[in-house]
N, C-alpha and C positions, 0 to 999 in steps of 0.2 A: 697642536702641533703635528704637522704632517710626517708620517711615519710610514716606513715599507715594512709590515709585520712581517714578512718572508726573511727578510734581513736579519730582525731581531732573533726570529727562531735559528737561522743558520748560525748567528753568533753564539746562542745558547748550547747549540749541539755539537759545534765543531770539536771541541776539546774532547768529549766523551766519544765521539765517532772516532776519531783518530787515534785515542789510547785504545780502543776496541780492536781497530785495525792494527795498531802497531803489536799489540798482545796476541792476536789470533791469526794474523796473516803475514806480516812483514816487522819484525823488530828494528830493522835498520831503517825505517821510513823517517823522512827528515821532517822535523817539526819546527825549522826556524821560522821567524816571522814573515820573509819573503815566500815561503813555500806555503804558509798557512793563507796569506793574503792570496797567493795565486788560487788555492783551492776553494777559497771563499768566493772569487770572483768568478770562477768557472762554474761553481755551483748556480750561483746566483744568476748568471747568463741563461741558465737552462731552466730556471724556475719562473713562474709567472708572479710579478709583482703583486701584493695584497696592500694597497695603501689605505690608512686608517688616519682620522684626524680627530677623532672623539674617544673617550674612555668606553662609552656604549659600542663604538665601532670594533673598539679592540676586544670585547668582550664576546661580542657577535662572530668576530674573525677567529678567536680562539677555539669556540665551539665548533665553527665549521672545519677548522684545521683537525680538531680531534675526530669529527664523525665522518669525513670523507677523505681521511687517508693522507692529508697535508704532511704531516710529520714524517709518515714514511716515505712519502716522495723527496722530502729533503734530505733524508739519511740516504736513500738510494743516489741522488745526486751528489751528496758529499763524497761518497764511496767511490762514485766514477770519477770525480775530480781529484781524489788523492791519488787514484791508479794512474791518472793523467800527469799530475804533477811527478809522481815518483817516476815515472818513466822518462821524463825530460825535464828535470830542476832547473831552474834558471839562475843558481848561484854557482 
């Protein structure tokens, strides 16, 4: 099955990054589904895709993400996207 591993990690991290941002920076940030999807779309458009097609490819990609700061880059892009959506919500 073809999968964008970057998208998987964005989905995994979105809730915790939003909660941390809400707790530490802006308790009034909107977390409605529209805003969440906008945040994900903006972050994913600013991150390189990492497509995998096998379980072995997933393991290799996971290791590479952990060793080369992929997770930190995703968190950075999520925070930037949160700030952008918070400044201009579409609902």
